[in-house]
N, C-alpha and C positions, 0 to 999 in steps of 0.2 A: 547502413541500416543497422538497427539494433533490434534484436528479437527478445521478447519477454514472455516467460511462461510462469504462470502462477500455479500454486498448489496449496493444499492444506485446508481447504474449505470442507464443510460438512454440516451435519446435523448435531447440535449440541443442546443440552438443557441449560436453562437460565442459571447463571451463577458459575458456569463452567468457563473453560479457557480454550483458546485456539492459537496456534502460531501459523500464520500464512507465510509462504515463501514465494519469492520471485527470482527466478534464475535469468540472468541477462547474458546474451551472447552477441557476437558480431562486433560492430565497431564500438565496443564499450569504452575505449579510450576517449571517445568524443563526448561522453556523458558527464554533465555537471551535477545533476540532481536526479534522485529517484524519489518517486512519491507513491502514495496509496490513496485511492479514491474509492467511493462506494456509491451504488445506485440501487434504488428500489423502483419497481414499476410505477410509472406515472409521476415520478419525481426527477428533478435534475440531479446530475452527478454531483456528489458531495466530496470535498477534499477532506482527507483524514490526517495525513502526516507526510513529511518529506525529510530526506537526509541527503547531505552532500556526498559526492562520490568518495571523498576521503573518509567519511563517517564522522568527521569532527563536529559537524553542525547538524542540528535537527530542528524541526519546526512542526508544531501541532495546531490543528484547528482548536479554538478555545474549548469547544464542547467535547473534544476528544482527549483532553489532558487528564491524566490520571489512570485510565484503564487501558490506553493504547500505548505501545512502545515500539518505535521503529528502530531497526538496527541493521547492520550489514556485515557480511563476511567477505572481505576483499579477495581472499584466496579463492573463494568459490564464485565470485561475481554474483552474489546472492544477497537480496534484501529481505528482511523479515518484518512482519507485523504481528506482534504479540497482543492479543486481546484478552483481558481478564474480566471476570465478573460479567460475562455476557448477558445481555438483555434482549428480550424479543425485538425491540426496536433496532437492534444491530443487524437484524436480518436484511441481507442485501447481497448483491454481487459486488465483490471487491476486486478492483482493478489496480494493477501495477502500471506505473508510467515512468518514462525517462525523458529528460530534457537535455538537449545538446547545445543550449545557448543560454546566455545570461538573461535574466528577466527581472522585472521590478518587484516581483513577489514570489513566494515559494509555491503558490498554488495555481500558477498560470503557465501557459505557453509550453505545454508538454508535447513532445514530438512523436513519441512511440508509446504504444499501449499493448498490454497483454489481452488475452481473451477473457479474463475474469475467472473468479472462483466463487461459487455460491456458498454463503454462510447462512444457515437457518438456525434460529434459536427458538426452542420450544419453551413455553411457560409451564 
């Protein structure tokens, strides 16, 4: 099992920045990929970005390129999501996820999920 705990969400004004953190524990040696997703009420969960466990490869949903940056600190088993120039439409619960298997795409087949952290952007 892999446990994921997100933090860093909050209320921010449009144009501001946030850095979300996801601390992983447990069987982290089994993890291939870490990802970030977000979800708003009434909508399907949306893929944001992913990073390989080594940190050497990253992938972003096309609409997220530019303002979102995923990174990791191997020593801390922590993955980050930096969000700049926040917009009201970025308001969502942001979830961290981990995958312990190879898959055909970066945005599918995640095995473990965190509890989510709320990001609210005021206009």
